[in-house]
Structure formats: C-alpha cells, structure tokens
C-alpha positions in Angstrom: -3.0 -66.2 27.4 -3.5 -63.0 25.4 -0.8 -61.6 23.1 0.1 -58.2 21.6 1.7 -59.6 18.4 -0.6 -57.7 16.1 0.0 -54.5 17.9 3.8 -54.8 17.8 3.6 -55.8 14.2 1.6 -52.7 13.4 4.1 -50.5 15.3 7.0 -52.0 13.2 4.8 -52.0 10.1 5.5 -55.7 9.6 3.3 -58.3 7.8 2.7 -61.7 9.3 5.0 -63.1 6.6 7.8 -60.7 7.5 7.6 -61.6 11.2 7.4 -65.3 10.3 10.6 -65.1 8.3 12.4 -63.0 11.1 11.4 -65.7 13.6 12.1 -68.7 11.3 8.5 -70.0 11.4 5.6 -70.1 9.0 3.1 -67.4 8.5 0.5 -69.8 9.7 2.2 -70.1 13.0 2.1 -66.4 13.5 -1.5 -66.3 12.5 -2.3 -69.1 15.0 -0.5 -67.3 17.8 -2.3 -64.0 17.0 -5.6 -65.9 17.0 -4.8 -67.5 20.4 -5.1 -70.9 18.7 -1.4 -71.8 19.5 0.8 -71.0 22.4 4.4 -70.6 21.4 7.3 -72.4 22.9 9.5 -70.5 25.3 12.2 -70.2 22.6 9.7 -68.8 20.1 8.2 -66.4 22.6 11.7 -65.1 23.5 12.6 -64.7 19.7 9.4 -62.7 19.1 10.0 -60.5 22.0 13.7 -59.9 20.8 12.5 -59.0 17.4 10.3 -56.3 18.9 13.0 -55.3 21.3 10.8 -55.8 24.4 10.1 -58.4 27.1 8.1 -61.5 26.7 5.7 -60.1 29.3 4.9 -57.1 27.1 4.0 -59.4 24.2 2.3 -62.2 26.1 -0.1 -61.5 29.0 -1.3 -64.3 31.3 -5.1 -64.3 32.1 -6.5 -65.4 35.5 -7.8 -68.6 33.8 -4.2 -69.4 33.0 -3.6 -70.0 36.7 -6.4 -72.5 37.1 -5.8 -76.2 37.1 -6.7 -77.8 33.8 -7.8 -81.4 33.4 
C-alpha cells in the first residue's frame, strides 16, 4: 500500500512530530508509515485522513499486489 502522508504534510507545512502529536502517536510511527514499513490501523488511518480533511482513499492507495493472497 502506498501513502501520500509526506505530500499532505508538506501541503499543511507539518513536521512528522506535529502530525504525530495531532494523531496521538509517536514520530517513529509516522516515519514508519511514510516509509511503508508499517500499515496503520483503521482508526489511525481515519484519524490521519481527518487531520488532512480528506478521505482515507486520498491518503492511502492500494496497489495491485495488495489484492494477492499472501501466505
């Protein structure tokens, strides 16, 4: 899954730390999401979208491989 967190942060001129505080998570969590090392929970994804006043689908984009069965 790709995400546009960095883009939305730039538009709002927010640091990772500021976004982390707004979402009540650590800066490391924001870094991990932006680096595609961590997929957020549904609640966190909804919070992040709300902070940027957009939809989850605008922040997080499914890739074709996300539809493949994983063992």
